[in-house]
C-alpha distance (Angstrom), angle and dihedral (degrees) to the residues before:
residue distance angle dihedral
M1 . . .
Q2 3.87 . .
L3 3.82 115.7 .
G4 3.78 94.5 -110.3
Q5 3.87 88.6 59.2
R6 3.86 89.6 44.3
C7 3.80 88.1 54.0
K8 3.83 92.8 49.6
Q9 3.81 91.3 52.5
A10 3.82 90.4 46.3
A11 3.73 88.7 53.6
R12 3.76 93.8 51.5
N13 3.83 88.1 50.5
G14 3.81 90.6 49.2
I15 3.77 92.3 -116.6
W16 3.79 128.2 125.1
M17 3.75 122.3 -164.7
M18 3.83 105.2 -132.8
A19 3.81 103.7 169.9
A20 3.82 127.7 135.6
W21 3.73 99.5 -40.2
G22 3.81 100.3 18.4
L23 3.72 98.1 -125.6
C24 3.77 98.9 175.7
L25 3.86 113.4 51.4
P26 3.73 135.3 168.6
A27 3.86 111.7 -95.8
A28 3.82 90.2 -114.4
Q29 3.83 93.2 55.7
A30 3.72 119.4 87.9
A31 3.82 119.0 -111.5
Q32 3.70 119.9 -97.2
V33 3.70 112.9 -111.6
L34 3.83 122.5 -142.6
R35 3.78 127.4 -178.6
L36 3.70 130.7 -130.2
G37 3.82 123.6 -170.7
H38 3.73 137.6 -161.3
Q39 3.78 138.1 159.1
F40 3.70 101.1 -136.8
P41 3.83 128.8 107.7
R42 3.81 121.8 -88.9
N43 3.63 115.4 -88.9
S44 3.80 92.7 14.3
L45 3.78 114.8 135.7
S46 3.89 88.4 -102.9
D47 3.79 89.4 54.6
R48 3.87 94.1 47.4
A49 3.84 88.7 50.5
A50 3.80 88.1 54.8
Q51 3.78 90.0 47.8
H52 3.84 90.7 49.1
F53 3.79 88.7 54.1
A54 3.69 91.4 50.0
Q55 3.87 93.0 50.0
Q56 3.67 93.0 47.7
M57 3.74 93.2 51.4
A58 3.82 92.2 49.5
E59 3.77 93.1 48.4
E60 3.73 96.0 47.4
S61 3.81 93.6 46.6
R62 3.79 91.2 46.3
G63 3.81 91.7 -120.9
A64 3.83 93.1 -50.7
L65 3.82 88.9 115.2
E66 3.83 126.6 46.7
I67 3.70 122.3 -171.8
R68 3.87 115.2 -159.9
V69 3.72 112.3 -157.8
F70 3.82 117.8 -147.8
P71 3.91 108.6 -163.5
A72 3.71 134.0 -178.7
A73 3.91 94.3 43.7
A74 3.81 92.4 -64.1
L75 3.84 86.9 151.1
G76 3.90 95.3 36.5
D77 3.75 133.1 -81.3
E78 3.86 126.0 -56.8
R79 3.69 95.1 -78.5
E80 3.73 93.9 48.6
Q81 3.83 91.3 46.7
L82 3.79 91.1 53.3
A83 3.87 90.3 50.3
L84 3.78 87.7 53.6
L85 3.77 91.9 51.9
R86 3.86 90.1 52.1
K87 3.91 89.5 49.7
Q88 3.85 88.3 48.5
T89 3.82 90.7 -124.4
L90 3.83 90.4 116.6
D91 3.75 125.7 47.3
F92 3.79 104.6 -157.7
A93 3.75 138.5 4.8
L94 3.76 134.1 -170.2
T95 3.75 112.2 -150.7
G96 3.71 143.1 162.4
D97 3.81 117.7 -101.1
L98 3.82 96.0 -101.3
V99 3.82 87.2 103.2
I100 3.77 85.6 78.6
S101 3.73 89.3 69.1
S102 3.87 90.8 70.2
L103 3.70 97.3 52.3
N104 3.70 108.0 74.1
N105 3.91 130.3 -23.2
R106 3.86 92.4 -113.9
F107 3.81 89.9 59.0
L108 3.80 90.3 61.0
V109 3.80 84.5 81.6
I110 3.81 90.6 67.1
N111 3.79 92.4 72.5
L112 3.87 99.4 45.4
P113 3.85 111.3 135.6
F114 3.87 118.0 -125.5
L115 3.90 90.1 26.4
Y116 3.73 104.2 104.8
R117 3.83 122.9 67.5
D118 3.84 92.4 -146.4
S119 3.75 144.0 -36.5
A120 3.77 94.9 -71.5
H121 3.85 91.0 55.8
A122 3.77 91.3 48.9
M123 3.89 95.4 49.8
A124 3.90 91.1 43.3
I125 3.85 86.4 58.8
Y126 3.78 92.4 53.2
N127 3.83 91.6 46.9
G128 3.82 92.1 47.6
P129 3.80 136.4 69.2
A130 3.84 94.9 -67.7
G131 3.82 89.9 52.5
Q132 3.86 90.7 47.5
A133 3.71 90.1 52.2
M134 3.81 91.7 48.5
R135 3.80 92.4 51.5
R136 3.79 91.9 52.1
E137 3.87 89.0 51.6
L138 3.87 89.4 48.4
E139 3.88 89.4 56.7
V140 3.77 91.4 51.8
H141 3.85 84.8 59.3
G142 3.80 91.6 49.4
L143 3.86 98.4 -101.2
K144 3.82 125.6 123.2
A145 3.77 112.9 -157.9
L146 3.85 105.1 -147.1
A147 3.77 97.5 -178.9
W148 3.76 142.4 -23.8
H149 3.78 134.8 -143.6
E150 3.82 145.9 164.8
V151 3.77 129.0 -109.4
G152 3.76 100.6 -172.0
N153 3.83 139.2 -64.7
R154 3.74 119.3 -63.5
M155 3.80 117.1 -112.6
L156 3.76 131.2 -172.0
T157 3.84 120.6 -117.1
A158 3.87 126.1 -170.5
N159 3.80 146.0 160.8
R160 3.77 88.6 -112.7
P161 3.86 133.3 40.9
V162 3.88 114.8 -89.2
R163 3.80 106.9 -164.6
N164 3.77 102.4 161.3
I165 3.81 146.0 -10.1
A166 3.79 92.1 -67.7
D167 3.82 90.5 59.9
I168 3.81 92.3 53.7
R169 3.82 93.2 61.2
G170 3.87 108.3 106.7
L171 3.82 93.5 3.2
K172 3.86 108.4 148.9
L173 3.76 95.4 -129.7
R174 3.83 124.9 -174.2
L175 3.76 114.8 -138.8
P176 3.78 130.3 174.4
V177 3.81 118.3 -85.1
T178 3.92 115.0 -93.2
D179 3.79 92.8 8.6
V180 3.72 97.0 142.0
A181 3.92 96.8 172.5
W182 3.73 96.7 51.2
T183 3.75 92.0 42.4
A184 3.78 91.7 51.9
S185 3.76 91.5 47.7
W186 3.75 100.2 47.7
R187 3.78 91.9 44.0
A188 3.73 89.0 53.3
L189 3.83 87.1 53.8
G190 3.76 89.8 52.9
A191 3.81 103.7 -100.0
N192 3.82 123.8 146.6
V193 3.81 95.8 -127.0
R194 3.75 120.2 -152.5
Q195 3.82 118.8 177.9
V196 3.79 116.4 -136.6
Q197 3.84 132.3 167.0
F198 3.82 114.1 -106.7
T199 3.82 88.7 -120.6
D200 3.77 91.6 56.0
L201 3.75 97.2 46.4
P202 3.79 101.6 95.9
V203 3.83 89.2 56.2
A204 3.80 93.9 45.9
L205 3.79 89.1 51.7
K206 3.83 92.5 46.9
T207 3.77 93.7 49.7
G208 3.69 97.1 43.2
L209 3.81 96.9 -114.8
V210 3.80 84.6 130.9
E211 3.80 128.5 16.7
A212 3.85 98.2 -163.2
Q213 3.83 142.3 30.4
E214 3.74 138.3 174.3
N215 3.85 129.2 -133.7
P216 3.91 139.2 132.5
P217 3.81 113.2 -77.7
G218 3.74 91.9 -108.9
L219 3.75 93.9 59.8
I220 3.78 93.2 41.6
R221 3.79 86.7 56.0
S222 3.78 100.9 42.0
A223 3.89 90.3 45.7
R224 3.85 88.4 47.8
L225 3.70 91.2 -129.7
N226 3.86 89.9 149.8
E227 3.86 84.3 76.1
H228 3.84 88.9 70.4
Q229 3.78 101.5 32.4
K230 3.81 130.8 63.3
Y231 3.82 104.1 -172.8
L232 3.80 131.2 56.7
M233 3.77 115.0 -162.6
D234 3.87 117.9 -149.0
T235 3.82 92.2 -135.4
R236 3.81 100.0 128.5
H237 3.82 83.8 -173.0
M238 3.76 99.4 162.9
P239 3.82 137.1 15.2
Q240 3.87 104.8 -125.0
R241 3.82 108.8 -128.0
Q242 3.79 125.7 -171.9
F243 3.80 137.5 -168.4
I244 3.81 136.3 -143.4
F245 3.82 103.7 -143.6
T246 3.86 137.4 -170.7
S247 3.71 127.6 173.4
V248 3.77 122.9 -90.0
S249 3.74 90.6 -128.7
A250 3.85 91.8 52.7
W251 3.79 90.0 48.1
N252 3.74 94.0 49.6
R253 3.85 90.5 55.6
L254 3.84 91.0 60.5
D255 3.80 123.8 94.1
A256 3.77 121.0 -133.1
A257 3.77 95.2 -89.9
Q258 3.73 93.6 50.3
R259 3.76 92.3 47.5
R260 3.80 88.7 53.3
L261 3.81 93.3 51.6
V262 3.89 93.3 48.3
Q263 3.78 93.3 44.8
E264 3.77 94.5 47.0
A265 3.77 91.9 49.6
A266 3.75 92.5 46.2
T267 3.81 92.1 50.1
A268 3.76 91.8 46.6
A269 3.82 91.4 53.9
S270 3.78 92.0 48.0
E271 3.85 91.0 48.6
F272 3.84 87.3 50.5
A273 3.74 92.5 52.2
T274 3.85 96.4 46.9
N275 3.80 92.4 47.3
R276 3.80 92.0 47.8
A277 3.91 91.4 45.5
K278 3.81 88.5 59.4
T279 3.83 93.4 55.1
E280 3.80 98.6 33.1
F281 3.83 100.8 49.1
Q282 3.86 95.1 74.4
R283 3.73 90.4 39.0
D284 3.76 93.2 55.5
L285 3.73 93.2 41.1
D286 3.90 90.0 54.3
W287 3.73 89.4 47.6
L288 3.67 96.0 52.4
V289 3.89 89.7 53.4
K290 3.84 101.7 37.5
E291 3.82 99.6 35.9
G292 3.79 107.1 8.8
G293 3.81 94.5 61.5
M294 3.78 98.1 -121.5
T295 3.82 126.5 138.2
L296 3.90 115.3 -134.2
I297 3.81 110.2 -133.7
P298 3.95 120.8 -166.9
F299 3.78 112.0 -127.7
D300 3.84 124.0 -143.4
A301 3.81 105.9 -147.6
S302 3.85 93.2 -171.7
G303 3.76 110.2 143.7
V304 3.89 95.6 9.5
S305 3.89 95.4 106.4
S306 3.89 91.7 52.0
I307 3.77 87.5 57.2
I308 3.79 100.0 41.2
Q309 3.77 93.5 48.5
K310 3.79 90.2 66.1
V311 3.84 92.7 55.9
P312 3.87 100.0 74.0
A313 3.82 93.3 62.9
R314 3.77 90.5 52.6
L315 3.82 90.7 48.9
A316 3.80 100.5 43.1
G317 3.80 112.1 -2.4
T318 3.87 117.8 -132.8
E319 3.80 93.1 -17.7
G320 3.86 89.0 56.3
E321 3.84 91.1 47.7
A322 3.84 92.4 49.4
L323 3.78 93.1 51.0
Y324 3.84 90.9 46.3
R325 3.76 89.3 55.3
E326 3.69 93.4 44.1
I327 3.84 92.6 54.1
R328 3.85 92.4 39.8
D329 3.72 94.5 54.0
A330 3.76 101.5 35.2
Y331 3.81 124.1 109.8
């Protein structure tokens, strides 16, 4: 039975469920407002997934629950939003998967570039034993991963062509702040890594602080990074996965019906994002080349794997090596 039907039944019985988030309320009472934050541009696929989650929650609660989405880092970047979740001053956050890097050294391997064969491989890992262990570790840190999805494959952009490993050497490459795994990997490949917040990236590109960056085509387009970059390299070096989070404490305050509602809405939003990513990746890639003024450059990945496979041991010793092999050889 959907929540709306359960609320109707509760009303007929003269009972109103008023637990943690008050999902069933009398018609005369104002809807409860909850907040969801993310750092991605308005109308990006990430933003539309957040809006899908909000719409599903509103419909299934018959208007009793309103989710207000705060995009474009209005409530801070990903790290700040996760801190707000833990403090229970934010209800939900949609973030990239870099939070995994802060959990345990062996999970740094999850985010290595040039590790996954394709998006299906990456999502299978998150849905398998490694992903289950990761979610358990997240809960130890106070975060409940409600759902996860992809938003496209990350590609390198730069102000000069990058055709192979030799061209990466000395490249002033922007990477996310605190991203240990990516930093170690790209430095091993010879890049001159500079860590910049996503929200500061357009300015960093414009001023020349960095000359290259990497993101899925959809985010490159929605953030208008093509206005500062001429070349788009067909690296497809890592499927970009994202999470919808709440806090463990908020989740534990919910009853079974409320958990079902929240979980179903998050799952639906992530399924929406993953399905859209499959159709929009090529569309956005074509737009960047045909209308966005970028030149698509083939990338020869010869020799990359032999360098990347040495990184897990440096990051997390034998445990890191074991997880790397598990991911590389799975599915």
